[in-house]
N, C-alpha and C positions, 0 to 999 in steps of 0.2 A: 626524125625528131623524137619519136617514141623511144627509139633505142638509146638516144642520148639522155632522155629524161630518166629512163630506167637505169642507165649507167650512172647517172648522177645520184640517184637514190641509193644504189649499191655503194657508191663511194661514200656517201654520208654515213651510212650504217657502219661500214668498215672503218672509216676515219674516227668516228665517235668511240668505237670499241677499242681501237689501237691507241688513240690518244688518251682515252679515259683510263686505260690500263697504265699508260706511262705517267699520267698525272697522279694516279692513285698509288702506284707502287711505292714511291718514296715514303708516303705516309704509313703504309702498311709495314714497310721495312723498319721504320722507326718504332712503331708500336711493338713489332715482334722482337726487336733488339732490347727494348725496355722490359718486355716480359721476361727475357732471359738475363736481365740485369748486366748488360754488357758495358754500362757506364760510358766512358769516352768513346768506346767502339761504336756506339750508336751513330754519332755524327760521321764517323769514318765510313760506315756502311752506307749511310745516306749519300755521302759524297761519291761512293763507288758507282752509284746508278745515275748520278747527275753530271759529274765531271766529264765522262766520255762523250757527252754531247758536243763538247768543244772540238772533238776530233771528227765531227760529222763529214767534213769535206773529203776525208779519205774514203769513207763508204760511198759518198755521193759520186765519186769518180766512177765506181763500178756501174752505178745506175745510168750515168751519162753515156757510157761507152757500150752499153748492151742494147739490143733490140728486145730482149726478154725482160722488160721492165716490170711487168706484173709478177713474174717469177721471182725477181730480186726482192721486190717489196713484200711479197708473201713470205719468202724465206726469212726476211728480216723480222716480220711479225712473229713467225713461228719460233725463231731463235730467241726473241725477246721472251715469249711465253714459256718456253722450255727452260731457259736459263733462270727465270724468275721462280719456276716451280722447283728447280734443283736447289735454289738458295734457301727455300723454306726450312727443310730439315737441317741443312748445313749450318745455318746461323746459330742453332741451338747446340750443335755437337762439335762442329769445326768451323768457327767463324771465318778463318782464313779462306776456306773453300767457298763459303757463302760470299765473301768479298769478291773472289774471282768470278763466281757466277753472276754477281751483280754488275761487275765490269763488262762482262760479255753482253748482258742485257742492255746496259747503258750504251754500248757501242752500236747496237742496232737501233736505239731510240731515235736518232736524227732522221732515219729513213721513214719513220712513222709520222714525223711532223713535216719538216721541209721537203723530204723526199716525196711524200705523197702529194703535197701541194704542187710540186714542180710538174706533175703529170696531169693535172686537172685540165689545163688548156687543151691538150690533145683529146681529152674525153668529151668535152662539150662542143668542140668544133671552133671555127674561126669567127663566128658572129660576135661582134664587139659587145652588144648588150648581153648576150648569153654568157659571155666570159665574165663580165662584171658581176652579173647575178651569181654565177658560180663562185666567184671569189668571195662574195658576201656569204654564200652558203658555207664555204670553206672556213671563213672566219667564225661562223656560228658553231661549227663543229669543235673548234678550239674552246669556245665559251662553254658549250654543253659538256665537253669532256673535262674541262677544268673545274666545273661545278659538280656534275653528277659523279665523276670518278671518285674524288675525295669523300663526297657525302656517302656514296655506296660503301666504300671500304671502311669508313668510320662506323656505319650502321652494322655491317657484318662483323666487324671486329668486336663491337660491343655485345653482340648476341652470341656469336659462334667462336670468337677468338681471333687474334691477329693472323695466325697461320692459315686459317680458312679464308680470311679476307685476301691475303696475298695470293693464295691459290686461285681465288675467284678472279683476281686481276690477270693472272697468267692464263686462265681459261678464256677470258674476254679477248686477250691478245691472239690466242690460237684461233678463235672463231673469226676475228677480224682478218687474220692472215688467210683463212680459207676463202672469205668473201672477196678478197683482193683478186683472186684468180677468176672471179666472175665479172670483173670489170671489162667493158668493151675495149677492143684494141684501139689505141689512139689513132686519129686520122693519119698522122705522119709516120706512124710506126710501120716499118716493113716496106714502105713504098718510096721514101726518100733515100737518097744516097747516104751511106753512113756518115755521121757527124765527124768532123775532124777531132782528133784526140786533143783534149785540153787537160794539162796537168794542174796540180793544186796551185802552184805559184801563178800560173797564167790566169786561173779562175779568180784568185784573190786580186791579181792585178786589174782584172776587169772591173772590180768594184771601185777602183781608183780611176781608171782611164775612161770608162764610159760615164759621161756626165750625169745621166739620169740615175744610174746605179750608185754613183758617188754621193749624190745628194741624198738619195734614199737611205744609203748606209749610214751616213752621218746623222740624219734625222732619227733613224731607228736607234742607233747606238746612244746618242745623247739623251733622247727622251726616255730611254730604258733606265737611265740612272735614277730619276725620281719615281718613275712608274713601277720599277722593280721593288721599290721600298714603300709602296702604298700601305701595306699592313703595318709597317713601323710608324709611318707618318700618322696613321689612324690612331695609334696608341698615344702619340703626342697630342693629337686633336682631342681625344677623349679626356685626357688629363687637363688640357687647357680649359675645357668646358666643365670641369668638376664632375665628370662622369666616371663611373667605375671602369676599370680596365677592360672588363668584358664587353663594354659597349664599342670597343674598337672593332670587334668582330662584326657588329652591325654595320659600321661604316665600310668595312672591307666587303661585306656582302652586298651593300648598295653599289659599290664600285663594280663588282662582278655582274650584278643585275643590269646596270647601265650598259656595260660592255656587250653582254649577250643580247639585250633588247635592241640596241642599234644594229647589230648584225642581222637580226631577224627583219628589221625594217628595211635594211638595204637589200634584202632578197627581193622584196616587193618593189622597191624603188632603187635600182642599182645606181651607183656612182657614175657620173658622166663627165667626159672631158679628158684632157691630157693627163696621163698618170703622174707626171712630174708636178703639175699644178695641184692635183688631188693630195699628194703628199704634203705640199706646202700648206694647203688648207687644213689638213688634218693636224699638222704641227701647230698651226695658229689656234686651232680649237683646244689643243692640250694646253697651250700657253694661257688662253683665256680662262680655262677651268682651274689651273694652278693659281692664277691671280685671284680668282673668285674664292679660293680657300682662305684668303686673308679677310674675307667678309663673312665667313661662317662663324657668327657670334653666338648662335644658339645651336643646340644639338639637332633639332629638326632641319634647320638650314644646312648644317654640316652633312646630313644624310643626303639632301638634295644635291649639294655640291659634289659629293663623292660619286653619286649616281651619274651626274653630268660629266665628271671626269672620266668615268668608265665608258660613257658613250663616246666621248672625244677620242679615247684610246682605241675604241672599236673602229671608228672611222679611219684613224691613222693606220691601223693594222690592215684594214681592207685596202686602203690606198697603197700601202706597201706591197701587198700581194699583187696588185695591178701593175705596179712599177717593175717588180721582179719579172713578171710575165712579159711586159712590154719591152724591157731593155736587156734581158738575159740573152746573150748570143747563143745560136744553135750549137748544141754540143756541150754546153756548160750550164744548162738550166738547173739541174739538180744541185750542182756545186754552188751556184749563185744563191739558190733558195736556202740550202743547208748552211752555207758559210754565213749568210746574213742572220740566220736564226741563231747560230753559235755566237756571233758577235752580240746579239741581243741578250742571250743568256749570260755572257760574260759581263756585260755592262750592267745588267740587272743585279747580278751578284755584287758588283762593285758598289752600286747604289745602296743596296741593303747594308753592306758593311760600313759605308760612309755615313749613312743616316743613323745607324746604330751608335756610332761614335758621337754624332751631333745631336742625338735625341734630347739631351738636357737643355738645348737651346730653345725648345718649344716649337709648336706647330707653325706659328706665324713666321719665324725665321726660316724654317724648313720650306714652307710654301714660297716665301720670297726668294730664297736662294734657287729653288727649282725653277721658278718663273724666269729669273734672270739668266739662268743657264739655257733655257729653251729660247729665250729672246735672242741671245747671242747666236744660237744655232740658226734661227730664222734669218738673222742678218747675214750670216755666212752663206746660207742657202741662196738668198737673193743676189748676193755679190757673185757667187759662183755661176748662177744662172745668167747673169748679165755678161760675165767674162767669157762664157761658153758660146755665146751667140756668134 
């Protein structure tokens, strides 16, 4: 038991460092590109580090097919850190070389997120309560990394410059990579027979054929459309309440706080029950909070609604991790985790683009449209669940 607890502690530190570096890097790259006055190249460089996440299933295949999982994850973290460090001087002198380095870092990124998460079940053992608690811990690392990483890189950039801040993110990735090697050997690693080889198309097919994964994938993808656009919806909310645009940052921060807070609560009080039902309840929670956005008639109330929406998102994400763990077939764990994460990234980007176009319609229309979209998802979820019995 102590070994598992210490292993989970090492996992938390490593995950926070690796994911914090990943969350912070794109901000640092944007600041560095702006410092060098690259104009339109700024967005292209940012895309170089984010778009390769969509190719995560390719890297995840390697993780699924090897017994040396810690070595693969550590190598991914080291590659991310080294590529990011190479990009720093290149962006100012040879931006094309910086773009290549960022593409390499971005290609390693999915293993730092979904790849790490796919190995957590083997670290904590087979006890159901311990696994649910660990999944809540894992969700918290995303919240911590997504909050602390950008905050740290912004503070360092303001005092020491963007180049130093990006190098700091690279150093964090390298330290996290070293810590991965200290993780305990998963229970099943090295003792079970090798998992059957699963190619990318087969892994994607599992997201369609396996009922629990199918419903989780649809719920994750569709809810990502409005949730990926929360910062933009916050701009519309601030405007509708006659608040200055800067107050949208307060709403977005409240959303992030709610997300992180519920993850910490779920560590003490883990989710219980069938993973499929947990995903349904999480989706219902998101629906309720999106509908509540229509009632946010004052700014303080809007802050509460955004915090509650963040909490509902945290519950859904933790339930999604539980479903991926419960329903991913042996030999395809990493591909299931990483593919679903890539789908979430893609639909989040779609949501941000869509809301950007619809922003003039106002926050009430955006909340109503988002709620109707999630309501339709819940109806499809229930119908599929009934037909799958």
